[in-house]
C-alpha positions in Angstrom: 26.0 -17.7 -0.5 27.5 -19.2 -3.6 30.4 -17.2 -5.1 28.9 -17.0 -8.6 28.4 -13.7 -10.3 24.7 -14.5 -11.1 24.1 -15.2 -7.4 25.7 -12.0 -6.4 23.6 -10.1 -8.9 20.4 -11.8 -7.6 21.3 -10.8 -4.0 21.7 -7.2 -5.2 18.5 -7.2 -7.1 16.5 -8.8 -4.2 17.9 -6.2 -1.7 16.9 -3.4 -4.1 13.4 -4.8 -4.5 13.1 -5.3 -0.8 13.9 -1.7 -0.1 11.5 -0.5 -2.7 8.7 -2.7 -1.4 9.3 -1.5 2.1 9.2 2.1 1.0 6.0 1.8 -1.0 4.4 -0.3 1.8 5.3 2.3 4.5 4.1 5.2 2.3 0.8 3.4 1.7 0.3 2.7 5.4 1.0 6.3 6.2 -1.6 7.4 3.6 -4.1 5.0 5.2 -3.4 6.4 8.6 -3.9 9.9 7.3 -7.2 9.1 5.7 -8.5 7.5 8.9 -7.7 10.7 10.8 -9.9 12.8 8.5 -13.3 13.6 10.1 -15.1 15.2 7.2 -16.8 12.8 4.8 -16.2 15.0 1.7 -12.5 15.4 2.3 -12.0 11.7 3.1 -14.1 10.7 0.0 -11.9 12.9 -2.2 -8.8 11.2 -0.9 -10.1 7.7 -1.1 -9.4 7.0 -4.9 -5.8 8.1 -4.4 -5.2 5.8 -1.5 -7.1 2.9 -3.2 -4.8 3.3 -6.2 -1.8 3.0 -3.9 -3.2 -0.1 -2.3 -3.9 -1.6 -5.8 -0.4 -1.0 -6.9 1.0 -2.8 -3.9 -1.2 -5.8 -4.8 -0.1 -5.6 -8.4 3.5 -5.7 -7.5 3.0 -8.6 -5.1 4.0 -6.7 -2.0 0.6 -7.5 -0.4 -2.0 -10.1 -1.3 -4.9 -9.1 -3.6 -7.4 -10.1 -0.9 -5.6 -8.0 1.7 -5.8 -5.1 -0.7 -9.6 -5.7 -1.2 -10.1 -5.9 2.6 -8.2 -2.6 3.2 -10.2 -0.8 0.5 -13.4 -2.2 1.8 -12.7 -1.2 5.4 -11.7 2.3 4.3 -14.9 2.7 2.2 -17.1 1.5 5.1 -15.3 3.9 7.5 -15.8 6.9 5.2 -19.4 6.1 4.4 -20.1 5.9 8.2 -18.8 9.5 8.7 -21.3 12.2 9.3 -21.5 15.0 6.7 
């Protein structure tokens, strides 16, 4: 690492961003896991917009690719629609 103040600042910023991205990514993965565990269609359907918003925010931040976000949301919607009432 170069011994310049701008480089040191960039390292601090990237470390902070990395921690934040890991936190939001893990929180979203936990929310996806929780929604997959729900067996009732109504309860899962009520939770879907909240989880979809979390996924969209990850894609907007660049933490995950926009196509991955679309695939995750699609799979969740298909899974919830397949549930029995």
